[in-house]
N, C-alpha and C positions, 0 to 999 in steps of 0.2 A: 479298384475301389471307387465309389461314387465321386468324391470330391478331392481325391488325392492325386498328385502327379505320379507318373511312372517311377518306380523305385529302381535305383541302380543296384549293382551286384552286392556292394557292401550292405546296403539297406535290406536287400533280400536275405542276406546271411543272418540278420537279426530275426527276421520272421521265421527262419529255418531252425531256430533254437529248439531243442527238445522240450517237451512239457516238463515243468518243474525245474528247469535249468535257470540258474542265476547268471548274470553277465554284466560286464562293464562295457559301455559303448562310448568311445571317445570320438569327438567330432569337432572340428573347428567351426566357428560361426558360419552359418549358411550351408552347412553340409546336410541339413535336413534331419537333425536330431529329433526335434519335436514331431515332424511329419512321420518319422519312423516309429516314434513312440505311439502315435495315434494309430498308425497302420498295424502295429503289433497287437494292440488291444482289439481293434476291429477284426483282425484276422482270427484271434482266439475266440471271440464271441460269435462271429458270423459262421465260423466253421463248426461251432458246437463243442470245441475242445474245452471251453470254459463258459460258465453262465455269466451273465452281465454283473451279478452281484459277487462274483468270485475274483474280479479283477478291479484294480484301482490305480489311477494315475495320481501321483503325489507331486504337487508343485510348490515351490518355495513361497509364492505370493498369492494372495486372494485373487488379484486381477488376472494372473496367468491361469489360475485354476478355473476361473469363470469362463475365460475364452476356450480353454481346453474342453470344458463340459459341453459347450455348444458344438465344437468340432466333433467330439466323440459321439454325441447323439446322432449327428448327421451320418457319420460313418457306420455306426452300429446298426442304425435303421430299425430300431425296435424300442418299445417302452422299457424303462428300467425302474427298479424299485428304490435305488439309492444313487446318489451322485457318482458319476464315473471318474470325476477329478475333484480332488480336495487338497487343502493344505494340511500340514501335520497338525496344526492347532484345531482345525475342523474335525479331523478324524479323532483326535484325542478327546475333544469335547463330547463326541458321540459315545466313545468308550466310557468316559468318566460318568456321563449322564446315565447310561444304561447300568453301570456298576452301582451307582448310588440308588437307582430305583430297585435293583435286585436286593440291596441291603436295607431298603426302607428309609434311606436317608434323603434329605432334601437335595434336589438337583443342584449341581454346581453352577455358578454364574461367572461368566468371563469378565474379568476386571480389565476394562479398556485402558489403553495408554493414558488417555486424558484423565480418567478417574484415578489411576494410580499416581499420576503426577500431582493431582490435587491433594491426595492424602499425604504424600511425601512433603508437599509444600506446607501443609498445615502443621505437621510434626516438626519440620525445620523451624517454622516460625515460633513454636513453643519453646525451642531451645533446650531440650532435655539432654542433649548429648554434648560432651566436651570434645570439640574438634581441635586439631592442631592450629596454631596461630596463623599459619599461612592460608588456611581455609577459613578466613574471617566471615563475618556476617554478610558482607557485600558479595563475596564469592558464593556463599551458600544460598543466597537469594536469587541466583541466576537459573535460567532454564537449563543451561548446559550442565550445571552441577546436579540438578535433579535427574537429568537424563543419564548422567554417569552412574548415579545411584541405582536407577532402574536397570541399567545394563549390568551392574555389579550383582544385583539380586538375581537376574536371569542367568548370568554365567555360572554363579555358584549353584543355583538350583539345578541347572542342566548337569552339573558334575556331582550332584548329590552331596554338596558341601553345605553345612549348616553354620549358623552364626558362631557357635563356640569354636569350630574349626578355623573359621576365618580370623577370629580374634587370636587364636593360638599362632596362626601363621604370621599375623601382623607382629606379634610379640617376638617370634623367632627371627623374622627378617628385619626387625626394627622399623616397621612401617606403621607410624602412628595413625595414618589415615585409614588403614585397614582395621585397626583396633576400634577406632571411632565408628567406622561404617558398620562393624559387627554389632556394636552397642546400639546404634541407630536401627539396624535391621531387627534386633531383638524387640525394641520398642514398637516398630512397625508391625511385626507379627502379632504382638499382644493387642494392639489397638485395632487392627484391620477387622477382626471378626465383629467388633462392636459397631464399626462404621459401615461395613459391607459384609453382612453375613453370607457365608458360603461362596465368597468371591475369591477367584484365583486368577493370577495373571497367566499369560500364554505358556510360559515355561513351567509354571506349577501344574497347569492342566495336563501338559504333555507328560510330566513326571508322574502324576496320578494315573494317567492312562497306561503308561509303561509298567507301573507296578501292578495294575490290574491284569495286564496281559501276562506278565511273568508269573502271576499267581493263578493263572488258568481261568481268568474271568474277562475274556476279551469282548464279550457282548455279541449280539447277533450279527451286527454288520462286520466287525473286524474278524469275528470267529470264522466267517465263511471265506475270507480272502485266501486265494491260492497264488496270486501273482500281484505284486506291487511294482509298477513302472514309475521310476523317479525321473522327472524332467529337471534339468539344471541342478544335479545333485551337489555341485560345488557350492551352492548357496544354502544348503541345509545347515541348521544349527545343531549343536551337540544334543539337545533334547530330542529333536526329530530323529537323529541317528540312533539314539537309545531306543525309541519306539520301533523303528524299523528293525533293529537288532532283535528286539523281543518278538516281533512278528516272524522274523527269519528263523528264530529258535523253535517256532511252532511248525516249521516246514513250509513257510510261505516263500516263494521264489522272489528274488529282487533283481530287476533289470534296471541298471542305473545309466542314465545318459548325462553327459556333461562335458565341460571343457574348463580346466582350472584357469586358463588364460583370461576368462571373462567373468570371474567370480566378482559379484557386486556387493555381497553382504558380509565381507570379512570383518567389518567394524561392528557387526551385530552377531558375531559368533559363527559366521560361515567358515568352512574349512576347505580351502582350495585343494589341499592334498588328500581329500577324502577319497577320491576315485583311485588314487595310487595306493591307499591303505585299505581298500575294500575288504580284502580277506580278513585282515586283522580286526577291523571294526565290526564286521557282521558275522564273524565266525563261519564263513562259507569257504570251503576248500576248493581250490582250482576253478574259480568261475571263468567262463569264457570271456575273452577280451577281443572286441571287434573295433576296428578303426574305420570311420567314414572318411574316405580319401578324396571325395569330389565335392567342391563348393558349387552349389546350384544357385545361390542367391545373387551373387554379384560377379562382375568380370575380373580379369587379372589385375587391372589397375587398383581396384579397391582391395583385392586380396593381398597384393604386394604391400600396400600401405598398412593393413592390419598386421601383416607379418613383421614389418619394420618395428611395430610397437611391441608385439608379443615376444620377439627375440630378445628384448631387454628385460624380460621377466624370468625368474627362476621357473624350472619346469614343474615344481610341486608334485614330484614323483610321476609325472606324465610327460608327454612330449611328442609321440608319434603323430598326434593330430595336426601338428604344425606343418607337416609335409603335404597337406591337402592342396590340390591344384584347382584353378578356376579356368573358365573359358577365356580365350585370348581377347585382347582389345579392351575397350571401355574408355570412359571419360577420365582425364587426368584429375587427380585430387588437387583442387585449387585453393588459394588463400585469399581472404578478403581483409583489408586493413583500413582503418579510419582513425581520425585524430580525436574522436570522442564517442561516448556510448550512443548518442543520438544519431550521429553520422554513420556509425557502424550499423545500427538498426535499419537506417534508410538503405544502405547498400545491400544488406542481407534481404530486406524486403524486395528490392529491385530484382535480385537474383531469383527469389522465390516466385515472384510474379512472372519472370521470364520463363521459368520452368512450366508455369501454369498456362501461359498464353502461347508460347512458341512451341512447347513440347507436349501440350495436352495432359499435363500431370495435375490431377486434382489436388487441391490444397490438403485434403485429408491424407494424401500419400506423401506428405512432406513433414519433416520434424526438425525442430531446433533444440539442441541439447546443451544445457549449461551445467556447471559443476555442482552448484548448490541450489536448494529450493528458494533461497532469498533472492536469487537472480531471475526467477521464473516470471513473476508477475510484472516487474518493471519492463522486461524485454517483451512480454506478450502485449503490454499496453503500447509500447513503442511501435511494434509491428502493426497494431490496429491503427495507430495514428498515421502510419505510412501506407495504409490501404490494404493490408494483408489480414484476413480474418485469422485470429489465433485462438486456440483453446488450450487450457491447462489441465494437467492431470493431478492437481493438488487435492487435498482432502476437502470435501464439501462440508459446509456448515461450521467452519471455524468462526467462533464468536468474534475473532479479531477482524473479520471481513466487514465491509461497510454496512450491508443490509442487515445481517443478523445482529451486529452490534447496535445499530440504531433501533431495531425492533425490541431487543432485550432492554435497551436503555429506557424506552418509554415505559415499559411495564415495571422495571426496577425502580425508577424514580416515583412512579405512581404508588408503589407499595412501600416506599421509604427505604428500600435496600441501598439506594444511592441518594446522597443529599441533593436537594434542589437548590443549587447556588446560582448566582447570575451567569456564571460560565456554563453550567449544565443546562440552564434554561435556554441560553443562546444556541447550544448544540442541538437541543430538541427542536426548536422552532426552525432552525436552518437545516435540519436533517430531512430525510425523504418522507417522514411521516407527518410533516407539517408543510415543508416545501418552500419556506421563505428564503429568498436570497439575502445577501448582506444589505442591499439597499432597502428591501422590504423590512428587514429587522430594524434598521435605523428609523424607518417611518413608524413602525410599531412603537419603538421606544419614545420617539418624539410625541406621538399621540398620547401615550400614557403620561408623559412628563408634563405636557400642556394641561391635561386634566388635573394632574396632581397639584401643579402650581395654582391653577384656578381655584382649587379647594383649600389653598393655604398650606399644603404639605411641602415637605422638603426631601422626600425619599429620592434616591437615585433611580435612573431608568432601569438599571439592572434589577434592583429590588422590586420595582413595579412589575417587571415581566415575571419574576418569581411569584409574586402575589397573584398575578392574573392566571398563571397555570395552576395554582393551588385552588383558586375559587373561580370557576368559569363565569359566574355572574358578574365578575369584576369588569368584563369586557363588553357587557350588554349595552353600555351607554355610548360606545364608539362604533360608528358604522363605516367600515372601509374593507376592501377585499382582504388585505393582509391581516387585519384584526379578526375578521370572521374565520380565517384559517387557523389562527392561533386559538380562537375560542373553541373550534371543533376539536383541536388537540386537547385542550383543557377538559372538555366534556368527556372525551374518550378516556382520559386518565381518571376522571371521577368515576366513570362506569367500571373501570378496571378495579378500583378499590372496592366498589360494591360487589362485584363478582367474586373477588377474593374473600370478602367477608362471608359470602354464601358458600364457600368451599370449592370454588372452581379450580380445576387443575391448571398447571402451567400452560398446557396446550390450549386450553379454552381461553386463557388470558391473552396469549400471543395471537390466537386467531381473531379475537375481538378487535385488537388493535389493527391487525392486517385488514380485516374486512371493513372496518370503519374508514381506513385510509383511502380506499378506492384505487390503490396502486396496482392491483392485479391486472386490470384492463390496460392501464397506462404502460406498465412494463411489458405486458404481452405484445402490445402494438409496437413498442420499440424493439423488442427481441425479434420480431418478424421482419425488421428492416435490415439494413446493412451498415457496416462501418463501426466506429468506436462506440457509438451510443448503443447499437444493437448488442455488441459484445458485452458491454457493462450490464445491460439489462438481462442478458442470458446468465451471466455470472451471479447477479443479484438474485434472480429467480431460483437458480440452482442452490444457492446458499440458504435461502429462506426455506425451500423445500426440505433441505437437509436438517435445518433447525427444527422444523415441525416433526420430522421423523425422529429426531433425538428426544423431543418432548413426548411424543407418543410412546417411545420405548421406555422412557422414565415412568410414564403413567402406568404402563403394563407391569413394570417391576414393583412399583409401590403405589397402588391405587389410592391409598389414604395419605401419602406423603404430601406435605404442604408445598404449594407452588414455589414458595420463596427458596426452598432448598435447591431445586433444579436451576432456578434463575441465578442464584448466587454462584453455583458451581460453574455455570457456563461463563459468567462474567469474569471469574477468577482463572479460567483455564488458559494455560499457555500452550498446551498440547491438545490439538483437536482430536476428537474421537473419529475413528474410521466410520464412514457412512455408507449404508446400503441403499440410500434414497436414489431414485433415478435422476440422471442429469440430462439436460437438454441436448438433443442431437443436432449438430450443424456442421457444415463443411468448414474446416479450418486447419491451419498448420498447428501441429501439436508442439507446445513449448514445455519442456520437462527436464528432469535430471536423468542420468544414465539408468538408474533403477526403473524410472518410468517407461523406458523403451525396452526393457528386458522382455524377451519373448515375442517381440514385434519386429516388423520390417517395414521400410518405407522406400519409395523410389529415390527421394532426395533427403539427405541428412546434412544439417549444418551444425558443426561443433563450435559454439560461440563462447566468448569470454575466456579465451586462452591467454590469460594474463599471468605474468610471473607472480608466483605466490598464491594464485587462485586455482589454476589447473596446470600442473600438479600442485596440490596443497600438501606440503610436507610437514605440517604441524602434527606432532604425535597425537593419536586418538586417546581419549581417556586419560589425559595428562594430569587432571586434578586428583584422581584416585589411583593413578598408576595401574590402570585396568589391564593394559597389555602385559605388563610384568606379572600381574596376578594370574591371568589366564595361562601364561607360560608356566608359572609355578604349579598351578593345579593340573596342567596336562603333562608335567614332567619334561617340558621342553627347555632348551637353553634360553635363559633370559638375555636380551641384548646387552652386550658388555659396555657399549658406548652409545652416545647419542647418534653417531654416524651409523651404527648398526641398526638402530631403531628407525632412523630416517630412511635407510635402505629398504626396510620392510614396508614402510608407509609408501615409498615411491612405487614399489611393486603393486600395491593396492590401487594407487592412482592410475597406473598404466593399465591395470585390468579394467577399470571403469572406462578409461579412454578407448581401449580396444572394444569393449562391449558396445559403446555408443557408435563408434566408427563402423562396426561390422553390421549395423542395422541397414545400411544403404544398399539398395539394389542397383542403382545406376550412377547417381551423382553424390559426391562427398565434398563438402566445403569446410574450410577452417576459417574462423573469424576472430579478430583480436583488435584491441585499441592500441595505437602506438603514438605517444606524445612525450612531453618532457617528464611527466609524472608516472606514466604507465608504459610497460614494455611487454611485448608478446613473450610467451614462455617458450621453452625449447620444443614443446610439442607442435607449436605453430610452424616451426622450421621444417617439419617432416613433409610438408606439402610439395607437390611437383612444381608448382609455380603460381604466380598471382592470377587472379581472375580479371577479366577485362574491366576497365573503368566504366562505371555506370554513367558518368557525366558525359562520356563520348557517344552515348547512344540516346535515342529518342525516349521520352518518358513512357513508361508502361503502366502508369496509374492515372486515373481520371483527373484527380485534382491538379497535378503538375501539367498534364496534357492540356486541360482547359486553360491554365495560366499561360502556357506557351502559345496556344492558338489565339488567345485574346491579345497577347503582346504582338504576335505576328500580324493580326488583323489591323493593328494600328501603325506599326513601324515597318512592315515588309513592303516589298515591291508590289506592283499592281497584281501580278499573277499570284504571288504569295498571299496577298490580302484576300483575294477572291477565294482561293482554296481554303484559307483559314476560316473565312466566313461560312463557307459551305459546310465545313467540318463542324463548326460550332452549331449551325442550324440542325445538323443531324443529331448531335449530342443533346441539344435542347429538346428535340422531339422525343428523345428517350428519357427526359426529365433528369438529366445529369446536372447536379447542383453547379451553379455558376456559369452555365453555358448560355442561358437565355439572357439577352440584353436587358430584359425587364428587371432582372435581379441585380444589375450592376449599379453600384453606387455612383451618384453624380449624373445619371442619365434621366432621372425623373423630371417631369415638367415642373416649372416653378409654380408653387401653390398660390402665390400672390406677389405682385410687384408694387403693392401699396407701401408707402412709408410707414415706419413704426409709429410715428406720431403724425397722422395725415393733416390735422388742422394746423396751418402755419401760425395761427394766433395762440395756440395752446402752449403754455410754458413747458419746458423740458427739464425735469429734475436732474441735477448733476450732483453726485456725491463727491466731496473733495478727495476721499480715499480712492475713488474709481477713476479720477480724471487722468492720471498718468497711465492707468491700465488701458483706457480707451486710446490714448495717444500712441501707445506702443503697438496695440493690435486691436482695431475695431472688431475684427472677427471673434477673437477670443473673449472680448468684453460682451459681445452679443450672446455667444454660447453660454457664458457664465450667467448672464442675466435671464435668459430664456429657460435653459435647462437646469441651471443651478449646479454648483460644484458639490462634491462630497464634503460634509462637515469634517474639519480636521481637529485632532486632539489639541494641537498647539494653539489653534484659534480659541477653543473653549477655555483652555488654561489662561490665555491672554485676556479673555473677557473677564474671567474671575479676578485676575490681578488688577485690571482696570477698576473693578468694583471695590476691591480692597483699598486702592488709592483714593477713590471717590468718597468712600465712607470713613476714611481714617480721621479719628478725632485727636490723635496724638501720634507723634513719630515713634513711640515706643515699639521696639521690635517684637516683644512678646505679645502685645495687643494685636499687631498686624498678623502675626502667625496664628493667633487664636481665631481671628476673623477668617483666615484662609481655611483653617481646620474645620470651621463650622459649615463650610459649603463644599468641602473637598469630596464628600460622598456623592455629590450630584454628578460627578464625572464617571464615565465608564471606560474601563481599560480591558484590553484583550488578554493581558497576562499580568501577574503580580510583579514580575521584574520590570515591566513597563511602568506600572504605577510607582514603584519604588524610585526608578530613575527620574520620572517626571516630578515626583514630589521633592526629591533632593534639589532639582533644578529650580522648582518654584520657590522653595524655601530660601535658596540663595538670592533669587530675585526679590523676595520680600526683604531680605537684609539690605539689598541695594536701595529699595524704595525707602526703607527706614532711614538709611544713611542720607539719602537726598533730602528727605523731609527735615531731618535734624540740621543739615547744612543750610537749607533754605530758612529755617527758623532762626538759626544763629546769625544769618546775614541780614535779618530783619525783613525778609520777604513775607508778604501777606497774601493769603488765598482769597481771591475775589469770587471765584465760582468754580464748580466742578461738574463735569458732564453737562455743560451748558449748551442748549440747542440754539440754532440760528437758522435763518432763511432770508435770502435777499436775491433780487433779480439782477441779471447782467445780460442785456439783450434778450434773446429767447431763453437763456438759461435761468433756472431757478436753483441757485446754489443752496443746498440743504445739508446740515451736518451737526455734529456734536463735538464740542471742544473738551478735552480731558481736564485741563486746568487753565485758569486765567489768574495770573499772579501780578502783584504790584511790588516792584523792588523798592529799596530804601530811598531812591531818588524820585519815586512817584511814577515811574514808567510802567506801562502795562505790557506784560509779555504772555504769549500763548505757549503752553507746554503740551506736547503730545507724547504719551507713553508708548514705548516700543519694547516688545519682549522678544523680538527676533534677534538673530546674530549678525545679519548682514547690515553694515553701516554705510551710508552714502559718503562720498568724498565731499570736500569743501564746495567745489562747483556744483555738484549734484544737490547739496543741501540748499544752496542759494536758489536753485531752480525748483526746489521741492514743491509740487503743486498743492499738496495738502496744507502745508504751512502757509503758502502764499494765499490760498483762499481763506484760511482762518484770519490772516491779517486783513484781508479785504472786508471780512465780516466785522472786525473791530472798527475799521475805518468807517464802515457804513452805519455804525451805531446800532446794530441789530443784536448785539451780545448783551444779554440782560446783566445789569449791575455795573456796566462799564460807561464811564463818562466819555462822551465823544470828544471832549476837549483834552482828555488825558494824553500825555506824550507816549508814543509807541516805543516799546522796548524790543520789538521784533517778535520772533517765535523761535522755538527750540524743540528738537527731538530728544527725549529722555530715554536712553538705552540702559536697561537695568540687568541685562545678561552680562555677567562679568567677563572681562577679558584681561588676563594678567592680574595685576594687583589692584587696578582701579575698580572701585565698587560700582560705578556707573559712569556714563558719558553723556554730556549735554552738548549736542551739535546745534549751533545757533544759526538762524537765518536773520540777517540784518533787517531793520525796519524798512518797509517799502518806500522808496521815493516815487515820484509821479510816474517816471518811465517804467519802473518795475511793476507798479500797480496796474498800469495800462496793459503791460504784457500779460499779466495773469488774467485780467478781464477779457482780453482777446482770446486767450486759451480757453476760457470758459465758454465764450460765445461760439467759437469754432467747434468745440466739442459738442455743444448742445445741438447744433445743426447736424453734425455727423450722427449723433445718437438718435435723431428723429428720422434719419434717412431710410431708404429701402434697401440699400446695399451696404455691406460691411467688409471692406477688403482686409486681407491678412496674409501672413506668410504661408506658403504651401506646407512647409515643415516648420512649425512653431519653434522658436528658440527654446532651449532647455537650460535652465540654471539650477543650482542646488540651493538648499537652505530655504529661507522664507521669501526669496525673490518672487515677484509676480510673474516672471517669465516661466510659465509651466506649459507643457504640451496639452492644452485643453482638448484638442481633437481626440486625444488618446484617453482622457480620463472622464469623458462624458458619454457613457454607453448609450444613453437615451438618444443621442444625436448620431453617433458614429455606428451604432448597430452592434456593438460588441464590447 
């Protein structure tokens, strides 16, 4: 046959089956079950023994059916009038649709998983059912609980059990959760027709189709079937079995292929022992039984490993398939261990690249399999970061993904489906459809705030952004790039409102935002590149396409439905609908779950995340509603007597998944796990033949670490090594490898200017007392902060507000000071409510400390001479300029300067004596440049007032003694020296700036100024 390999004797025996014969074909993974199934269909059609529309291959999953359709068309080699491969749900939908048309009824509509989940969620939120106490509101609000309800409905529907029977069984067995579920199911069935007319879930559609077949109304397609070939029968659910049995009763032959040891859907109703009970379930007497005894996919090493797993599983009324043999030899099954997820991903990436580079294995011929879907995206992203292209087989169009969520968010906020709060506004403008980063957002807020204050307003920056997005004209008076981008978003949202008022569909509204954003060309260009950015762009484009497909499908179902309904449903969805939208094709390692690799094979397979408690996961399935016990009751099987029995059954299911994933490998199989103090590898990890070679002992096989190694060698190696490294870097640079060309290296650019910062030696240099010590500690950090500016800090904004409260205080009354703080608190922006609450409590405590200090000063007879008093005086080339918080006169007539501090770090006594800011303040008083101070007044020194409480003391006053002549001369000298340094052309500083915590000025400025350091 055209595309099939030669068949062995056992496979030929399947093709030799008589016409009309049913059979069970058992085969271990890799024995060619699917190949034989395709060959059987092709043989029957090409030989003329059956017409193409008289035979059908049934697959348990849509993806498998799609792949089978393509293979069958190639092998059959002729046009067909109906699909040659389908799922049970697809066949059932065709039967039910034709039956409804024959009766003149409306065609049934498939209720998707996401739609069913939303209906169940709405009913649960209304709270019409009395649930047991252990299933409280919090438990019922989870996705897991809704999922169990959906499974319960399906399992009961498959077994023709209705809600009264479920309630009776719950009463009989003392299961309150079953009685409550039956009551909820009744309500669901009553409400669903009003919400989704003629809608049926998959199990209900199959039940409808089965009834139609049993009543002699199979329809044109099913009515012509003479042979149904079932691939992976062990994964068929009870409803599909019922439909097949109905077809068999009409004389249709059933040839079932499968292996109970790799059943993947037991938690969804799959029956591993179905092949062993074939005669009983389908009413077929003495079917032929054929065992495929030769493994063609992989060598003996992989076969031996799979056998080590399957021999730990019960036979499920089968077992001969385990005796299959494979060709001798093969690579050993190796294990990879690391002390953290990131390190593990890096090691796995190294091994995958090694297979690609050293063994010519395409990335698309490699797969990484993890136990649960929650682990897929993080691992795929980690592999991308490590230089390995990764693709995922997740459901496209999930509204929880970044791009669809952002697109839906713009339209939903524009239509008022979501409130436009300061937090939401920040998400919109920093999302992909506006594109501001956090720095640009701060600049937007600052521009709006400056304009607001100029007009005498007092609204916070967050409120101003909300106002700007609501009224696009609000931004017309500010001209800057980031403001213009926000204005375009505001205009787009206004246009969305107008389109909605004109009756536009959800698809039209989404498209308008997408088209106005200009992201199509940007993401396309990124997607055509390589690396992590390209991978994210590909995923974003796939998800947006799937969202548009869902919107188009909704428009087809309800052309007159308002757009708000679709948008709200998508935003509320926790379960994504399956999407038929095409996804981008690119070479990459598939990262998925065991079910995602069913029906496929790869050269190299990595089983990752083999942690204790993760794989195997022995938590009982359906534990909230005792679903396993319910199914056992309905099937008349023994209910597990103890938790140990239940866990034993779960372990068998976990081993089946593990065997399924491991058996996909053709050549190389690797096991990967994290091992540290908190996580330990599971028992499955110990089945490996030995550890893989340490990647650290080999040369880098990715461009980024290779470039780094070559650059280091070009500097630190010997003469020959440096020359070789330089030559290699030149070759990489010619290939445009990032980081290889010296022109892109930091620190090698020519000096733009060697002129001093203040070139005129006669020009005074302004020196702020608060920056003097900063310059003395690190001139480089002072320069970076002055030129590039640091990010505004929340603590600084709150400190400024507390300074204002102290300056404007008319009375030490605590309530008055708190009221003053409250009046301006809304001017501050917080990233989260809990941050605002924490900072407000701290600010209130500091207000209490300020009040206490003012009362104590008043009681002691201290008089305020000035607040926020500005000064300016020359010292050599320096022009000292600053503002003093408070100037006080004590009862003895001495003048003292007080500087308010809201930080927590307090200087020691010697540090206070050398404190530059206080010293310069005292020099200003001595120079007579502080307004309202008599130059003849005796100095009382200066003090730092710390109002952040420590222990029981409400505040601390750290005093600096009045300056004598020697101390004054020292401070003048410090000012003069600093002025010369600030005017210079070079600014020395530590290579690695010191880092302290708290409010200390020792901060790693080179790391927190992206405009300077490039990142």
